[in-house]
Wavefront OBJ file of the C-alpha trace (Angstrom):
o trace
v -5.055 4.991 7.087
v -8.693 5.924 7.802
v -7.545 9.079 9.571
v -5.487 10.059 6.520
v -8.498 9.624 4.233
v -10.733 11.692 6.528
v -8.110 14.455 6.706
v -7.752 14.505 2.928
v -11.497 14.655 2.404
v -11.870 17.546 4.839
v -9.110 19.494 3.076
v -10.683 18.696 -0.299
v -14.027 19.999 0.973
v -12.438 23.302 2.046
v -10.670 23.706 -1.293
v -13.876 22.906 -3.199
v -15.709 25.680 -1.369
v -12.858 28.106 -2.086
v -12.752 27.101 -5.767
v -16.511 27.460 -6.196
v -17.300 23.756 -6.539
v -20.141 21.886 -4.875
v -18.651 19.917 -1.922
v -21.777 17.742 -1.739
v -20.818 16.006 -4.991
v -17.939 13.516 -5.312
v -14.902 15.320 -6.687
v -13.635 14.263 -10.106
v -10.923 15.582 -12.410
v -13.702 16.474 -14.904
v -15.294 18.807 -12.319
v -11.990 20.629 -11.874
v -11.491 21.059 -15.621
v -15.117 22.205 -16.018
v -14.579 24.870 -13.369
v -11.452 26.038 -15.186
v -13.423 26.385 -18.423
v -16.099 28.389 -16.608
v -13.477 30.786 -15.264
v -11.924 31.058 -18.721
v -15.315 31.861 -20.267
v -15.957 34.544 -17.670
v -12.456 35.824 -18.353
v -13.257 36.245 -22.052
v -16.410 38.204 -21.233
v -14.519 40.440 -18.837
v -11.676 40.879 -21.336
v -13.983 42.030 -24.132
v -15.821 44.248 -21.684
v -12.553 45.876 -20.719
v -11.542 46.289 -24.365
v -14.862 47.909 -25.286
v -14.788 50.142 -22.233
v -11.235 51.209 -23.018
v -12.085 51.979 -26.648
v -15.144 53.889 -25.552
v -13.092 55.950 -23.157
v -10.180 56.629 -25.504
v -11.808 56.920 -28.917
v -15.482 57.709 -28.761
v -15.793 59.744 -25.658
v -14.720 63.170 -24.547
v -14.977 64.480 -21.056
v -17.696 66.997 -21.970
v -20.079 64.660 -23.847
v -19.419 61.253 -22.193
v -21.884 59.741 -19.792
v -18.927 58.889 -17.529
v -15.725 60.774 -17.181
v -13.131 58.938 -19.355
v -10.464 59.164 -16.683
v -12.794 57.662 -14.107
v -13.891 54.963 -16.562
v -10.264 54.195 -17.409
v -9.336 53.888 -13.719
v -12.384 51.688 -13.075
v -11.426 49.475 -16.016
v -7.880 49.033 -14.720
v -9.159 48.284 -11.228
v -11.654 45.729 -12.554
v -8.941 44.068 -14.643
v -6.604 43.847 -11.672
v -9.350 42.484 -9.440
v -10.325 39.845 -11.963
v -6.711 38.773 -12.450
v -6.379 38.367 -8.692
v -9.646 36.368 -8.684
v -8.412 34.041 -11.454
v -5.043 33.515 -9.782
v -6.706 32.671 -6.472
v -9.172 30.212 -8.047
v -6.417 28.556 -10.056
v -4.376 28.113 -6.898
v -7.266 26.272 -5.263
v -7.912 24.203 -8.401
v -4.286 23.116 -8.595
v -4.423 22.192 -4.940
v -7.554 20.147 -5.659
v -5.778 18.284 -8.481
v -3.007 17.357 -6.063
v -5.411 16.350 -3.286
v -7.553 14.320 -5.683
v -4.458 12.391 -6.774
v -3.445 11.876 -3.159
v -6.908 10.619 -2.239
v -6.864 8.186 -5.164
v -3.446 6.908 -4.099
v -4.603 6.402 -0.511
v -7.748 4.614 -1.671
v -5.668 2.332 -3.910
v -3.372 1.612 -0.966
v -6.394 0.747 1.171
v -7.731 -1.518 -1.584
v -4.349 -3.239 -1.794
v -4.306 -3.726 1.949
v -7.812 -5.198 1.861
v -6.788 -7.591 -0.897
v -3.664 -8.543 1.055
v -5.749 -9.067 4.176
v -8.178 -11.261 2.237
v -5.305 -13.290 0.767
v -3.697 -13.563 4.182
v -6.958 -14.723 5.783
v -7.442 -17.273 3.021
v -3.870 -18.543 3.424
v -4.196 -18.799 7.198
v -7.517 -20.600 6.898
v -6.045 -23.037 4.383
v -3.040 -23.873 6.567
v -5.129 -24.301 9.681
v -7.732 -26.364 7.834
v -5.811 -29.623 8.253
v -4.429 -31.617 11.165
v -2.185 -33.814 9.030
v 1.420 -32.636 9.261
v 2.344 -33.256 5.611
v -0.736 -31.371 4.481
v 0.030 -28.424 6.762
v 3.589 -28.235 5.458
v 2.549 -28.422 1.803
v -0.163 -25.807 2.236
v 2.330 -23.548 3.973
v 4.710 -23.760 1.023
v 1.907 -23.134 -1.458
v 0.421 -20.179 0.370
v 3.623 -18.377 1.284
v 4.578 -18.289 -2.386
v 1.283 -16.592 -3.139
v 1.638 -14.100 -0.285
v 5.159 -12.782 -0.921
v 6.100 -14.260 -4.290
v 8.768 -16.567 -2.898
v 10.553 -18.506 -5.621
v 11.924 -21.211 -3.338
v 11.072 -22.272 0.210
v 12.204 -24.656 2.926
v 10.532 -25.613 6.189
v 12.776 -26.991 8.919
v 11.223 -28.537 12.007
v 12.953 -28.915 15.342
v 13.490 -32.629 15.996
v 13.587 -34.412 19.341
v 17.388 -34.257 19.344
v 17.351 -30.453 18.929
v 18.249 -30.353 15.217
v 16.482 -28.219 12.600
v 15.845 -30.804 9.914
v 14.296 -30.179 6.481
v 10.664 -31.306 6.605
v 9.359 -29.787 3.361
v 10.900 -27.936 0.423
v 9.956 -26.205 -2.781
v 12.721 -25.815 -5.369
v 15.720 -27.729 -6.730
v 17.654 -30.198 -4.518
v 20.217 -27.588 -3.429
v 17.532 -25.122 -2.285
v 18.166 -25.686 1.433
v 21.811 -24.653 1.068
v 21.012 -21.744 -1.259
v 18.750 -20.333 1.451
v 21.531 -20.137 4.010
v 21.569 -23.758 5.077
v 21.461 -24.926 8.677
v 23.668 -22.037 9.827
v 21.159 -19.396 8.749
v 18.241 -21.442 10.106
v 20.000 -21.700 13.467
v 20.555 -17.922 13.580
v 16.872 -17.325 12.905
v 15.793 -19.912 15.458
v 18.060 -18.565 18.187
v 17.145 -14.940 17.469
v 13.431 -15.757 17.241
v 12.982 -12.864 14.804
v 12.665 -12.706 10.993
v 16.001 -12.113 9.295
v 16.995 -10.958 5.798
v 20.110 -11.932 3.842
v 21.325 -10.516 0.504
v 21.296 -13.977 -1.084
v 23.524 -15.553 -3.695
v 23.492 -12.458 -5.930
v 25.606 -10.619 -3.369
v 23.508 -7.453 -3.645
v 22.595 -5.997 -0.304
v 20.124 -3.393 0.848
v 19.401 -2.992 4.583
v 15.670 -2.770 3.829
v 15.526 -5.542 1.214
v 16.916 -9.041 0.882
v 16.894 -12.117 -1.298
v 16.721 -14.693 1.504
v 14.193 -14.416 4.310
v 14.075 -16.597 7.394
v 11.291 -16.571 9.985
v 10.931 -18.666 13.153
v 7.888 -20.865 13.689
v 7.042 -19.960 17.264
v 4.175 -21.295 19.333
v 4.326 -18.897 22.247
v 7.971 -19.072 23.321
v 8.396 -22.595 21.962
v 10.397 -22.892 18.735
v 8.834 -25.464 16.401
v 10.966 -24.786 13.335
v 12.135 -22.223 10.803
v 10.744 -21.100 7.454
v 13.342 -20.064 4.851
v 12.333 -18.283 1.646
v 14.186 -17.273 -1.507
v 13.122 -14.294 -3.614
v 13.148 -13.996 -7.386
v 16.340 -12.304 -8.691
v 14.505 -9.097 -9.609
v 11.999 -9.039 -6.718
v 13.771 -8.959 -3.334
v 11.793 -9.189 -0.130
v 10.810 -5.881 1.473
v 9.894 -4.745 4.979
v 6.231 -5.357 4.130
v 7.047 -8.944 3.154
v 8.757 -9.427 6.525
v 5.601 -8.286 8.329
v 3.419 -10.580 6.237
v 5.663 -13.605 6.783
v 6.015 -12.872 10.512
v 2.231 -12.825 10.904
v 1.752 -15.854 8.686
v 4.313 -17.976 10.525
v 2.408 -17.446 13.778
v -0.618 -19.084 12.142
v 1.584 -21.824 10.726
v 3.059 -22.506 14.168
v -0.457 -22.790 15.584
v -1.388 -25.272 12.854
v 1.824 -27.245 13.479
v 1.070 -27.413 17.178
v -2.450 -28.674 16.465
v -0.981 -31.251 14.086
v 1.494 -32.380 16.734
v -1.275 -32.754 19.319
v -3.372 -34.640 16.790
v -0.572 -37.071 15.986
v 0.176 -37.533 19.699
v -3.490 -38.319 20.238
v -3.429 -40.885 17.405
v -0.337 -42.547 18.869
v -1.971 -42.677 22.292
v -5.157 -44.107 20.780
v -3.219 -46.779 18.892
v -1.357 -47.620 22.095
v -4.612 -47.977 23.987
v -5.989 -50.326 21.329
v -2.876 -52.504 21.239
v -3.267 -55.533 23.562
v -0.813 -55.618 26.423
l 1 2 3 4 5 6 7 8 9 10 11 12 13 14 15 16 17 18 19 20 21 22 23 24 25 26 27 28 29 30 31 32 33 34 35 36 37 38 39 40 41 42 43 44 45 46 47 48 49 50 51 52 53 54 55 56 57 58 59 60 61 62 63 64 65 66 67 68 69 70 71 72 73 74 75 76 77 78 79 80 81 82 83 84 85 86 87 88 89 90 91 92 93 94 95 96 97 98 99 100 101 102 103 104 105 106 107 108 109 110 111 112 113 114 115 116 117 118 119 120 121 122 123 124 125 126 127 128 129 130 131 132 133 134 135 136 137 138 139 140 141 142 143 144 145 146 147 148 149 150 151 152 153 154 155 156 157 158 159 160 161 162 163 164 165 166 167 168 169 170 171 172 173 174 175 176 177 178 179 180 181 182 183 184 185 186 187 188 189 190 191 192 193 194 195 196 197 198 199 200 201 202 203 204 205 206 207 208 209 210 211 212 213 214 215 216 217 218 219 220 221 222 223 224 225 226 227 228 229 230 231 232 233 234 235 236 237 238 239 240 241 242 243 244 245 246 247 248 249 250 251 252 253 254 255 256 257 258 259 260 261 262 263 264 265 266 267 268 269 270 271 272 273 274 275 276 277
């Protein structure tokens, strides 16, 4: 992204020089329009100069009493007009290119700003999830934060139990949410594949790059701790960017879950040590 901005700025600088603008100043749309007005004003001066010269050559002057030969003056006028037209066309080409590049630069800068905001939200969500060692708190914070990150309307967290079953540990939504999000069958597919997976959802609409149900494994290294299942709003399906965000977020969640598990194991061991034999 930084490379793209640097490339755009270098091309803008070259076009500014060609268009007669000062590359040392930040480019704005007002500067481009001001330069167009300047060229138009010069054009008016040249136009009236050509008109006066033409009238002088055709009406007031004869070859024997004119300061300049009318034919020569007429040819010079036509040449000057053609040269100025070529000058205007060339400058306008550069100015139009600058308008396009300025819009592109603004779009890239907005994309960078969005990414920075997403990164800040992601960092805040990760910090929140990892800020507790209590399992219930970790699960609840995960549900809260993932809704903020990707706009999930419903969510289910399944944890792998001692008997190898993916059981619902936390949920956001109506009682039938777990089944609406693919149920245990979808959770098992995600857990076995160990990769995020999209489904079209209950609406039946399908796009290979978008989906209404998203599942992501909670992996601590190669160890599967559970599965996160998310449901999108009817008019806002999950995209490829959402998959990347959730995949990164679930790695932080898995780390927090592992810390919580170690913490609870330590509490059990401590209680066992305090219990008289």
